[in-house]
C-alpha positions as CSV (number, residue, x, y, z in Angstrom):
1,X,5.8,-14.9,-1.0
2,X,3.2,-13.2,-3.2
3,X,4.2,-12.0,-7.1
4,X,2.0,-8.9,-8.4
5,X,0.3,-11.5,-11.1
6,X,-1.6,-14.0,-7.7
7,X,-3.3,-10.2,-6.7
8,X,-2.4,-7.7,-9.1
9,X,-6.2,-8.3,-10.5
10,X,-8.0,-8.1,-7.6
11,X,-7.6,-4.6,-6.7
12,X,-8.5,-1.2,-8.3
13,X,-4.7,0.3,-9.3
14,X,-3.7,-1.5,-13.5
15,X,-0.2,-0.9,-15.2
16,X,1.7,1.9,-13.2
17,X,-0.2,2.8,-10.8
18,X,-0.2,-0.7,-9.2
19,X,2.6,-0.1,-7.0
20,X,4.2,-2.8,-5.2
21,X,5.8,-5.3,-6.9
22,X,5.4,-8.3,-4.3
23,X,4.0,-9.7,-0.9
24,X,6.6,-11.1,1.3
25,X,3.9,-11.8,4.2
26,X,0.3,-11.4,5.1
27,X,-1.5,-12.8,8.3
28,X,-5.1,-11.8,9.4
29,X,-4.2,-8.4,10.9
30,X,-1.5,-7.9,8.9
31,X,1.0,-7.0,5.3
32,X,4.3,-7.2,3.9
33,X,4.7,-5.5,0.6
34,X,7.9,-4.6,-1.2
35,X,8.3,-2.2,-4.2
36,X,11.1,-0.9,-6.3
37,X,9.2,1.6,-8.4
38,X,10.2,4.0,-6.4
39,X,13.1,4.4,-8.7
40,X,11.0,4.5,-12.1
41,X,11.4,7.0,-14.5
42,X,7.8,6.5,-15.5
43,X,6.6,6.7,-11.5
44,X,3.7,8.2,-12.4
45,X,3.6,9.6,-8.6
46,X,7.0,10.9,-9.8
47,X,7.0,15.0,-10.0
48,X,9.8,17.6,-11.4
49,X,12.4,16.2,-8.8
50,X,11.5,13.9,-7.7
51,X,9.1,11.0,-5.3
52,X,8.5,13.2,-2.8
53,X,8.4,10.7,1.2
54,X,4.4,12.1,1.4
55,X,3.7,9.7,-1.6
56,X,4.9,6.8,0.5
57,X,1.5,7.4,2.0
58,X,-0.4,5.2,-1.3
59,X,2.1,2.8,-0.7
60,X,0.8,2.0,2.1
61,X,-3.4,2.5,0.9
62,X,-2.2,-0.3,-1.9
63,X,-0.3,-2.6,0.6
64,X,-4.0,-2.0,2.7
65,X,-6.1,-2.7,-0.5
66,X,-4.2,-5.7,-1.6
67,X,-4.3,-7.4,2.0
68,X,-8.2,-6.3,2.3
69,X,-8.8,-8.6,-1.7
70,X,-6.5,-11.5,-0.1
71,X,-8.3,-11.2,3.1
72,X,-12.1,-11.5,0.9
73,X,-10.4,-13.9,-1.8
74,X,-9.2,-16.4,1.6
75,X,-13.1,-15.9,3.2
76,X,-14.3,-16.8,-0.1
77,X,-15.9,-13.7,-1.3
78,X,-15.5,-14.0,-4.8
79,X,-15.3,-9.7,-5.8
80,X,-13.4,-7.5,-3.7
81,X,-15.6,-4.7,-2.9
82,X,-14.4,-1.1,-3.6
83,X,-12.5,1.1,-1.3
84,X,-12.6,4.6,-1.1
85,X,-9.0,6.4,1.2
86,X,-10.9,8.9,3.3
87,X,-8.0,9.7,5.4
88,X,-4.7,10.3,6.7
89,X,-3.8,11.2,10.0
90,X,0.1,10.5,11.8
91,X,2.0,11.2,8.5
92,X,5.4,11.2,9.3
93,X,8.1,11.8,6.7
94,X,11.6,10.9,7.6
95,X,13.0,11.8,4.2
96,X,12.1,14.2,1.2
97,X,12.8,12.8,-1.7
98,X,12.7,8.5,-1.7
99,X,13.8,8.2,-6.0
100,X,17.5,8.1,-4.9
101,X,17.0,5.1,-3.0
102,X,18.6,2.0,-4.3
103,X,16.8,-1.6,-3.3
104,X,13.3,-1.8,-2.8
105,X,10.5,0.1,-0.3
106,X,9.7,-2.4,2.5
107,X,5.7,-1.4,3.1
108,X,4.0,-2.6,6.3
109,X,0.3,-2.6,6.9
110,X,-1.7,-3.5,10.1
111,X,-5.1,-3.7,10.4
112,X,-5.8,-1.4,13.3
113,X,-10.0,-2.0,12.6
114,X,-12.0,-3.3,10.8
115,X,-15.7,-3.9,9.2
116,X,-18.5,-4.1,6.7
117,X,-18.3,-0.3,5.6
118,X,-14.4,0.1,6.3
119,X,-11.5,0.1,7.5
120,X,-8.5,1.4,9.6
121,X,-5.0,0.9,8.6
122,X,-1.8,1.5,10.3
123,X,0.7,1.9,7.4
124,X,4.9,2.4,7.6
125,X,7.8,2.2,5.0
126,X,10.6,1.8,4.9
127,X,14.1,1.1,3.8
128,X,17.0,-1.4,4.5
129,X,15.1,-0.3,8.1
130,X,14.9,2.7,8.4
131,X,11.8,4.2,8.1
132,X,10.4,6.5,5.1
133,X,7.1,7.2,6.2
134,X,4.5,6.7,8.4
135,X,0.9,7.4,9.9
136,X,-2.7,5.6,9.4
137,X,-5.2,5.5,6.8
138,X,-8.8,5.2,6.7
139,X,-11.1,3.4,3.9
140,X,-14.8,3.2,3.8
141,X,-16.6,0.5,1.0
142,X,-19.7,2.8,-0.8
143,X,-23.2,1.1,-0.5
144,X,-22.9,-1.7,-3.0
């Protein structure tokens, strides 16, 4: 397990906008992270009625960012390249609001394709083994 203190400086998300709490496991292709922040009253994505499941795509995108940063660090890259989320596809939501769910969310990402220009990932977010959201996301790395 990698606590947030191990990787949080590698990604641009800071403060309460850093939604993930820990990385339970990762390898060249996948990442499994957890978060209990969905239930926090100060969650920056929370609206008037609570945290809508559509925001779970951001949890998936942050798992992508952490995975890319961990891969870069493992390669010895001293500076992680910034990325910009440009596409969400095939997003499916299986719950409307998720802030009332107790415990932690499991956030899974799988790298489908990556090169110097960007990456595509599949993501899914689960609660106690029940699928809450899934989809694909693409990120590009702006030219240096």
